N, C-alpha and C positions, 0 to 999 in steps of 0.2 A: 487618381489612386493612391496618392502619397498622404491624404488626409488621414489623421489617427481617429479612432473611435467613431467611424461611421456607421451606424447601426442600421442594418437592413439595406445594405446598398442594391442586394437582389431580392428586392420584396415585390416578386411577380405580379403581375395582374391578371388576375383570374379571367377577366372578361376579354382581354386581349386575345385575338385569333392568333393561330399559327403564321398566317400571312401577315397580319400586322407586326408581330413580334420580328419575323425576318427582315422585314422592310426597315425597320427601326434599326436592327442592328447592322444591315447592310450599310445604312448612311452613316451610323456611330463609328463603324470601323474603318469606311473609306476616309472620315475625317481624323482618325487616329493614325493611320497608316505611315505616315510620315516621321511620327515622333514613337511608334509604338515600341522600338528596339532599345528606346534611351529610358523608358519607364523603370523606376526603382532599381536602378544599377548600383546604388550605395549600399553597402552592408548594413548600415544603420538605419536604411528606411524599412517601415513595417512590413512593405510588400515585398522586400529583397527575396525572401525565402520563396514566395509563390512565382516571382517573375524571373527568377536567376536559378535558384536551386532545383525548385519543382520540376523545370523541365528536364534537367539533368538526371534527376531520379527516375522520371518517367520513361527515358530512353533506356535505363538500364533495365526497367522492368520489360519492355518491349523486346529486349534481349536481340537486336537483329541480327541475322546471319547473312552471310554472302549469297547473293543469289536469290533469297527469299523477296517474293512479290507482298509489298506492303503499302497498304492504303492509309494516307494521313488525312481524315477526315478534318474539314474547318482547319485548313493548315496555317492561316494567318500569315505572317512574314517568313515562315518556315522554319521557326526554331528547332522542330523536331525534324521535319522533312530532311534538313541539311545535315543532320547527325546521322540518321539513319543511311542517307545515301554516302555519307563518308566511310560507314561501317561495311558497304559493299551491298547492301539491299537494293532491290529495284523497287523504286518508290512512285507511286501516283498520289496525287494531292489535289483536293479542291477545297475552295472557299467561296463565300457568298460575297465577299467584297473585292472588287476589282483593284482597288486601292493596296489592300494586303498583298495580292497576287502580283502586282506589278513591282513591289518592294521585293517579295521573293525571288523574282525574275531578275532583278538588278543584282542581287546578292550572289546568285549563282553564275552570273555571266563570267566567262573565260576560267571557271574553277575545274580542276582535274575531275572532280564528283560528277560534274554536272551530267554526263551520259547516264549516271545512275538514277536520275529522276526522269522517268518515261513519260510521265504525262502530267500536265498542271490544268485544270479547268475550272472555271466558274460555275458552281453549281449550288444546292442546298441539300439538307438530309431529307427532305420530302422526297425526292427520288435521286438517289445516288447513281451516276451515270456510268455504271459498269455492270456486267454479268453475272448472273449467280455464280456461287462457286469460284471464284476468280482467286482471291487473295489468301495466302497462307496466315496473315495477321491484318488486323485493321484497328487503328489506334485513333483517338480523339481526346485531346487534351484542352481544359479552360474553355469550353464551349458549351457543353449541355446545361450548365449551370445558369446560362444567359438566358433560357426558357424555362417555363412553368413547368414544374415536374410531371404535370399531366402530358406531357408531350415526349417524355423520355421512351417509354415502350415503343412508341411508333419509331421514334429515330433509332433505339437499339435494334429492332426486328429490321429494320432497313440495312445497318450495317452488318448484322448476321446474315442476311441474304447473300451477300457478296463474299461470305467467307467460306473456304473449303470446308469440308466436314473434318471435324477435329482441329479446325483452324482456332487462332486466339483472338481475342477482343480485349482491347486495352484502353480503358476510359478512366476518366475522374468524375466523381460526383459529390456534391455537397457535404462537406464535414462539419456541420454546424456547433459541434462541440469543441471544436479546436480553438486556440487563442485568435486566430485571425478570424476564423468561420462565425465565432460568436458575435463578431462586429458587422459582419456582411450578410448573413443569412437569418432569416425567420425560422426558428427550430420547428416549430408547429407546422410548417409547409414541407419541410425536408423529410426525406424517407430516412429510416433508422437503418443500420446495418443489417438487421434481421429482416427488413422490408427488402432492402436490396437484395439480399441472397434469395429469397422467398420468390420476387417477382422475376427475377432472372431466371432462376431455375424452372420456372413455370414455362419460358420460353425456349429452354434448351441450352442455357447457358450456365455452367458450372464456375463458382468462384475458385480460383487457384493461389492467388496471391493478393495480398494487399498492404499498401504503403501509406500512413497518412502523413501528410507534410503540407505546410502552407495552408490553404482553406478548403482543401479537398482530400477525400479517399483516393488514391490512386488504386485500381483494380485491374486484375488480369482475369478473365474468363476463358473457358474452354466450351466449344461448341460440342454438346453430347446429344445425339439425335435418338 
């Protein structure tokens, strides 16, 4: 990820099934798990903004409150999960990679905020392992763009299912016109902001806030029934 000028790093395979994509990502992130937290820690690295600054901005958009039930989808090694727990939210988390989850569990061992992390599961987006209308907020960072855009609505509907009425969904989606996004996305395959607003409004999600950083749009939606 530290290589410069890598064009179309996320040039999705349209013929690949969702099951195939998930299996490939599970293997990839199991392999990356031990070194994932060390990627792009140098401010001079072109990926620093994506890997270090963007997660901090994402937590600000989530705006976690003490006692809120928040689900962190595809939590990885827990960059977001841990920050939410530190701020007093009651956090649930899942990821497809056992390696990433093992890393998260090792990072929270003996920490004071550990009790705020209620549940950690190995799971995927196809069936989120929680009941309807459970969470105040659901978030997902740095994952949807790993899949072809044709799968986004399926995933987003499943995240919306577990949100309470008037709950908030905080996600990021490809920003192909940004400095980094131009290097890693095929613009022709990405949704425009107009399409993002329209497609999510059709399933009852209204855009409330937007922050462009790194290679993604960071977006806050509210459920509107």
